[in-house]
C-alpha distance (Angstrom), angle and dihedral (degrees) to the residues before:
residue distance angle dihedral
X1 . . .
X2 3.78 . .
X3 3.81 90.4 .
X4 3.79 90.5 51.2
X5 3.78 91.3 50.0
X6 3.80 91.3 49.3
X7 3.82 92.9 50.2
X8 3.78 92.6 47.6
X9 3.80 92.3 46.4
X10 3.82 91.1 49.6
X11 3.79 90.1 51.0
X12 3.78 89.7 50.3
X13 3.80 91.6 50.5
X14 3.81 92.2 49.5
X15 3.77 91.3 50.2
X16 3.77 93.2 46.0
X17 3.80 93.0 53.2
X18 3.79 90.1 57.7
X19 3.80 93.7 56.4
X20 3.79 110.9 83.9
X21 3.83 122.6 -149.4
X22 3.81 114.5 -80.3
X23 3.82 91.4 9.7
X24 3.81 93.1 109.8
X25 3.84 119.3 55.3
X26 3.80 117.8 -123.1
X27 3.79 116.2 -89.2
X28 3.81 113.3 -106.5
X29 3.82 118.8 -169.6
X30 3.76 122.9 -160.5
X31 3.73 115.3 -132.4
X32 3.78 92.1 15.9
X33 3.79 90.0 156.4
X34 3.81 93.1 64.3
X35 3.78 115.1 103.8
X36 3.81 118.5 -137.3
X37 3.80 118.0 -153.9
X38 3.79 115.0 -147.4
X39 3.79 122.0 -156.6
X40 3.78 114.8 -104.1
X41 3.80 115.4 -117.6
X42 3.78 128.6 -157.4
X43 3.82 112.9 -90.1
X44 3.82 93.3 -116.1
X45 3.82 89.1 57.1
X46 3.79 91.1 48.8
X47 3.81 91.4 52.1
X48 3.79 92.3 50.9
X49 3.80 94.9 44.2
X50 3.84 97.3 49.9
X51 3.86 97.8 87.3
X52 3.79 91.3 40.6
X53 3.79 92.0 48.8
X54 3.81 91.3 50.4
X55 3.79 91.6 50.8
X56 3.80 91.3 45.6
X57 3.81 90.9 50.5
X58 3.81 91.1 51.8
X59 3.81 89.7 46.8
X60 3.80 92.0 52.4
X61 3.81 91.8 50.4
X62 3.80 92.1 47.0
X63 3.81 92.9 47.9
X64 3.78 90.1 48.1
X65 3.77 90.8 49.0
X66 3.81 94.9 51.6
X67 3.82 94.5 85.1
X68 3.81 89.4 49.8
X69 3.80 91.7 48.5
X70 3.78 90.5 47.1
X71 3.77 90.9 53.7
X72 3.81 91.1 52.6
X73 3.80 90.9 48.2
X74 3.79 92.2 46.4
X75 3.83 96.1 -113.2
X76 3.79 90.9 122.7
X77 3.79 110.8 48.1
X78 3.73 133.3 -179.1
X79 3.80 119.3 -124.2
X80 3.82 88.1 -100.4
X81 3.85 114.4 73.6
X82 3.80 113.8 -113.7
X83 3.78 113.6 -103.8
X84 3.79 120.4 -127.3
X85 3.81 113.6 -104.1
X86 3.78 110.7 -91.6
X87 3.79 137.5 -168.2
X88 3.80 113.6 -152.3
X89 3.79 90.0 -26.8
X90 3.81 97.6 -43.4
X91 3.84 128.4 102.5
X92 3.79 113.1 -102.3
X93 3.77 129.9 -149.4
X94 3.80 129.7 -127.3
X95 3.80 121.8 -77.1
X96 3.79 87.6 -118.4
X97 3.82 87.1 75.8
X98 3.82 88.3 71.8
X99 3.81 87.9 67.8
X100 3.82 92.1 58.2
X101 3.81 92.7 72.8
X102 3.82 131.9 56.5
X103 3.82 111.5 -65.3
X104 3.82 97.3 -130.2
X105 3.77 136.0 41.5
X106 3.80 136.5 -179.0
X107 3.77 121.9 -133.6
X108 3.80 131.7 -171.0
X109 3.82 105.0 -150.6
X110 3.83 109.1 -159.9
X111 3.78 114.6 -110.1
X112 3.81 100.6 151.9
X113 3.79 105.7 43.9
X114 3.82 99.5 -66.7
X115 3.81 96.3 -17.8
X116 3.80 129.5 94.0
X117 3.80 126.2 -131.3
X118 3.80 88.1 -168.4
X119 3.79 133.7 28.3
X120 3.81 125.8 -150.6
X121 3.79 135.2 -149.2
X122 3.80 109.4 -147.7
X123 3.79 138.0 -176.1
X124 3.79 115.9 -112.4
X125 3.82 91.6 -152.0
X126 3.82 99.8 48.2
X127 3.79 102.6 17.6
X128 3.81 89.3 -132.7
X129 3.80 121.3 147.8
X130 3.81 104.9 -114.9
X131 3.81 97.8 178.8
X132 3.78 138.7 6.0
X133 3.79 125.3 -164.4
X134 3.82 143.1 164.3
X135 3.81 132.1 -142.2
X136 3.80 114.7 -93.0
X137 3.79 119.0 -105.2
X138 2.97 136.5 -49.4
X139 3.82 87.4 25.0
X140 3.77 115.1 82.6
X141 3.81 109.6 179.1
X142 3.80 140.0 37.8
X143 3.80 115.6 -134.2
X144 3.83 107.8 175.5
X145 3.79 138.1 21.9
X146 3.82 133.2 -173.5
X147 3.81 130.7 176.8
X148 3.80 132.9 -138.9
X149 3.81 122.7 -140.5
X150 3.83 97.5 -103.0
X151 3.84 92.7 79.1
X152 3.81 92.9 -125.9
X153 3.82 107.4 61.0
X154 3.79 124.0 79.9
X155 3.81 136.6 164.3
X156 3.80 119.6 -139.3
X157 3.79 131.2 -170.8
X158 3.80 119.3 -143.2
X159 3.78 138.4 -179.1
X160 3.77 142.6 174.0
X161 3.80 116.8 -89.4
X162 3.78 137.1 -154.6
X163 3.76 120.4 -165.9
X164 3.80 111.4 -111.2
X165 3.79 111.1 -132.9
X166 3.80 129.4 -161.0
X167 3.79 124.7 -72.6
X168 3.77 123.6 -15.4
X169 3.79 91.5 -18.6
X170 3.79 89.3 70.6
X171 3.81 96.2 54.0
X172 3.84 97.2 83.5
X173 3.82 91.2 50.6
X174 3.79 91.8 47.5
X175 3.80 90.5 51.4
X176 3.81 92.2 49.2
X177 3.82 91.0 48.5
X178 3.80 90.3 53.8
X179 3.79 97.1 47.1
X180 3.80 103.1 36.6
X181 3.84 112.7 109.0
X182 3.80 122.8 -99.4
X183 3.80 118.4 -134.7
X184 3.79 130.1 -168.5
X185 3.80 133.7 -131.6
X186 3.78 133.1 -169.0
X187 3.80 112.3 -135.0
X188 3.80 121.1 -157.3
X189 3.79 119.7 -171.3
X190 3.80 124.3 -160.2
X191 3.83 107.3 -153.2
X192 3.81 92.0 -165.6
X193 3.81 96.0 58.3
X194 3.80 100.8 18.7
X195 3.81 89.1 -126.8
X196 3.80 121.7 148.0
X197 3.79 127.7 -159.1
X198 3.79 125.8 -162.7
X199 3.80 119.1 -161.5
X200 3.79 122.8 179.8
X201 3.81 116.3 -119.5
X202 3.79 97.4 -135.5
X203 3.83 94.0 175.2
X204 3.80 90.6 68.2
X205 3.80 93.7 58.8
X206 3.78 126.1 -162.7
X207 3.79 118.0 -37.7
X208 3.80 127.1 -160.7
X209 3.79 106.7 -105.1
X210 3.79 93.1 -146.7
X211 3.81 91.8 54.3
X212 3.80 97.9 49.4
X213 3.80 115.6 97.7
X214 3.80 99.3 171.5
X215 3.78 145.7 -53.0
X216 3.80 143.1 -133.3
X217 3.80 130.2 -161.6
X218 3.81 117.6 -142.3
X219 3.84 118.3 -109.0
X220 3.82 92.4 -104.3
X221 3.81 92.1 46.8
X222 3.81 94.4 -122.5
X223 3.81 100.8 109.7
X224 3.78 135.9 42.0
X225 3.81 124.8 -153.2
X226 3.81 116.5 -152.9
X227 3.79 125.5 -163.5
X228 3.82 114.1 -144.1
X229 3.83 93.1 172.4
X230 3.82 92.9 -120.3
X231 3.78 95.0 43.3
X232 3.81 145.0 20.9
X233 3.79 123.6 -133.2
X234 3.80 125.3 -166.8
X235 3.80 114.8 -164.5
X236 3.79 126.6 -164.3
X237 3.82 102.9 -133.1
X238 3.81 93.2 -153.4
X239 3.81 99.6 49.3
X240 3.80 105.2 16.1
X241 3.82 90.9 -125.1
X242 3.80 109.2 156.5
X243 3.79 135.1 -158.8
X244 3.79 121.8 -167.0
X245 3.80 131.0 -160.6
X246 3.82 117.5 -171.6
X247 3.80 130.9 -154.1
X248 3.82 109.4 -135.7
X249 3.80 98.3 -175.4
X250 3.79 134.0 77.1
X251 3.77 120.5 -76.8
X252 3.78 125.2 33.0
X253 3.80 147.0 -85.5
X254 3.79 118.8 -108.6
X255 3.77 138.2 35.3
X256 3.79 122.8 -24.7
X257 3.79 89.4 -98.6
X258 3.81 126.4 17.3
X259 3.79 97.1 -93.8
X260 3.81 142.8 94.1
X261 3.82 118.3 21.6
X262 3.83 115.4 -35.7
X263 3.84 94.3 179.5
X264 3.79 136.9 53.7
X265 3.81 128.3 177.7
X266 3.77 137.0 -149.5
X267 3.80 114.0 -115.9
X268 3.80 93.8 -102.6
X269 3.81 92.0 52.7
X270 3.80 93.4 -121.3
X271 3.79 102.6 107.1
X272 3.80 125.4 54.5
X273 3.82 122.8 -167.0
X274 3.81 124.8 -156.7
X275 3.81 143.4 143.9
X276 3.80 130.5 -100.1
X277 3.82 118.5 -160.3
X278 3.78 122.7 -159.1
X279 3.81 94.0 -146.3
X280 3.82 97.0 -136.1
X281 3.80 123.4 134.7
X282 3.82 91.7 -103.8
X283 3.79 89.9 46.6
X284 3.78 122.8 -150.6
X285 3.81 123.3 -162.0
X286 3.79 126.3 -155.6
X287 3.80 123.3 -161.0
X288 3.79 109.2 -146.3
X289 3.80 135.0 -178.0
X290 3.80 119.2 -146.6
X291 3.81 122.1 -153.4
X292 3.80 98.7 -141.0
X293 3.81 92.1 -168.1
X294 3.81 94.2 57.9
X295 3.79 125.3 91.5
X296 3.78 121.0 -102.0
X297 3.79 142.3 79.0
X298 3.82 102.7 -133.9
X299 3.80 127.9 94.7
X300 3.81 86.9 -144.0
X301 3.81 87.4 75.8
X302 3.80 88.5 68.6
X303 3.80 112.6 101.8
X304 3.81 114.7 -108.7
X305 3.83 108.4 -129.6
X306 3.81 105.8 168.1
X307 3.80 137.3 14.1
X308 3.80 120.7 -158.2
X309 3.80 119.3 -169.6
X310 3.79 115.2 -166.2
X311 3.80 102.8 -131.1
X312 3.83 136.3 111.0
X313 3.78 122.5 -89.3
X314 3.81 98.6 37.0
X315 3.78 137.2 80.0
X316 3.78 108.7 -95.9
X317 3.78 133.2 155.6
X318 3.76 141.9 -111.2
X319 3.83 102.8 -102.7
X320 3.78 95.8 -110.7
X321 3.79 132.9 91.1
X322 3.79 126.0 -9.1
X323 3.80 105.0 -171.6
X324 3.79 128.3 -162.5
X325 3.80 111.5 -142.4
X326 3.80 113.4 -122.0
X327 3.81 92.2 -112.5
X328 3.80 88.1 58.5
X329 3.82 95.4 -125.7
X330 3.82 104.4 106.3
X331 3.80 144.4 38.3
X332 3.82 112.8 -146.4
X333 3.79 123.3 -161.5
X334 3.80 144.3 143.5
X335 3.80 108.6 -95.8
X336 3.79 134.4 -164.6
X337 3.78 135.5 -159.3
X338 3.80 118.1 -155.9
X339 3.82 113.4 -169.5
X340 3.77 121.2 -130.7
X341 3.80 91.3 -133.4
X342 3.79 124.9 55.4
X343 3.80 91.3 -135.9
X344 3.79 90.3 69.0
X345 3.79 124.2 74.6
X346 3.78 121.4 -127.9
X347 3.75 125.6 -144.8
X348 3.79 143.9 -155.8
X349 3.79 127.3 -143.5
X350 3.79 143.7 151.6
X351 3.80 112.0 -96.1
X352 3.80 133.2 -169.9
X353 3.80 118.5 -152.6
X354 3.79 128.5 -161.7
X355 3.80 112.6 -112.3
X356 3.81 89.2 -150.5
X357 3.82 98.0 52.3
X358 3.81 105.4 14.3
X359 3.82 89.3 -130.3
X360 3.83 125.9 130.2
X361 3.80 112.4 -98.7
X362 3.81 101.4 173.2
X363 3.80 137.0 16.6
X364 3.81 125.4 -171.9
X365 3.77 144.4 165.1
X366 3.79 99.7 32.3
X367 3.81 120.7 -167.6
X368 3.76 129.4 -175.9
X369 3.77 107.8 -109.0
X370 2.95 130.4 -73.9
X371 3.85 102.3 27.7
X372 3.80 95.7 134.6
X373 3.77 119.7 -89.6
X374 3.78 139.3 -51.5
X375 3.80 125.9 -146.8
X376 3.80 128.9 -170.3
X377 3.81 109.0 -141.3
X378 3.81 104.2 171.6
X379 3.80 137.6 6.5
X380 3.79 130.7 -159.3
X381 3.82 116.1 -121.3
X382 3.81 93.0 -90.1
X383 3.80 98.3 28.1
X384 3.81 94.7 -111.2
X385 3.82 92.2 124.4
X386 3.80 125.1 35.9
X387 3.78 135.8 -176.9
X388 3.77 108.8 -139.9
X389 3.78 140.0 173.3
X390 3.78 104.3 -130.6
X391 3.84 135.5 -175.5
X392 3.80 96.1 -116.3
X393 3.80 100.0 110.4
X394 3.78 131.0 106.0
X395 3.78 119.6 -56.8
X396 3.78 118.8 -106.9
X397 3.81 126.5 -141.0
X398 3.81 89.4 -78.7
X399 3.80 93.3 53.5
X400 3.81 93.5 -107.8
X401 3.78 117.0 135.5
X402 3.78 119.6 -125.9
X403 3.78 122.3 -129.5
X404 3.78 126.2 -98.7
X405 3.80 131.5 -169.8
X406 3.77 119.7 -117.7
X407 3.79 148.7 140.0
X408 3.80 120.4 -92.9
X409 3.80 114.5 -157.6
X410 3.79 129.9 148.9
X411 3.82 89.8 2.9
X412 3.81 90.4 -62.6
X413 3.78 125.1 115.2
X414 3.81 120.2 -142.3
X415 3.82 111.3 -168.8
X416 3.79 119.7 -137.3
X417 3.82 108.5 -123.4
X418 3.81 112.1 -101.5
X419 3.81 85.3 6.3
X420 3.79 101.0 150.8
X421 3.80 104.9 149.9
X422 3.80 116.1 -140.5
X423 3.82 99.3 139.1
X424 3.78 128.0 101.0
X425 3.80 90.6 -153.3
X426 3.82 125.7 50.9
X427 3.80 126.2 153.1
X428 3.81 136.3 -173.7
């Protein structure tokens, strides 16, 4: 009898876990006010019947729950075929995809123009804010963030900030904001206590805010790459030792505008990927990979992997991130195709290119152009799972959808709960 009770109870638990809150309407009984009188039994019968009655009660509940369980498993179907889950008209992936990416991320929600007075640590699975913190005085805003591969270490850039007023009165503040030094902090997050700790990276020193075009911490958290637009510096965070590579040509190193993540590393910390723009009116971008262990001081030594020319009729890319997968085999980016003729419709999608050949090897998440913009924020070691910012949010007053954060895997998008994307800086 005990084994029967255990099996029935286990079945009840399994069924109960599949029923989400508010998915089953409340039970309403007719004639609930009527009293039912049960016959009294001798005490010895009651003692003997107690285990049997408990098992029978569990059995009744389990039997009653079988139709419900069958409906959730698809054994009982309506005459109309069940539609695939969708998110704003697009198929969505399973929630299990949220576990394929790092569990925590840091976001810098803009509060002063594009800068953040506070930063947040959030859960990828639930979207909840797990910690919120501000830069220590006299620094007032965070400007950049980059994450290491241990899922708990990040590097943030901070600076002082003066509110920019209207007209000529705002010019002095704008000048101070552009010339004040940038400093760097290491953030460690303890997922068990929710505590955060900021420690200043004194070995980096002060950096001119106007010169800085981005940064990227190495996977092991020991080195920091800085983009100065005409050069790249890599600083050893333990010793302060610095290597510099300069760009002698026209244009600049880094993303089209100083935002998002201009750098990505291979897992072993040897190879660093970035963009180089030629700066002409019909701008062309090159994606290069630098061997940081090789000799040399010129960015031209970096191998050119991809070339994107911004003109109709060819596959190009949204001028955002171009990420190297940790295994060093692919470049992942959001691409666009603009037709030569107005009668044809363009499209946007996320494309993975072979580092060896420069050819596309996988395309996903296609939208008819122009839906908004896509941005790849993180890639798994082999590129099988991506974190992207995607135009699947609510429409604004102009009918344009806002962006949301989510995981793209197997050509299915799984949104991160509460994942509305309004930040210029997000790091996993």
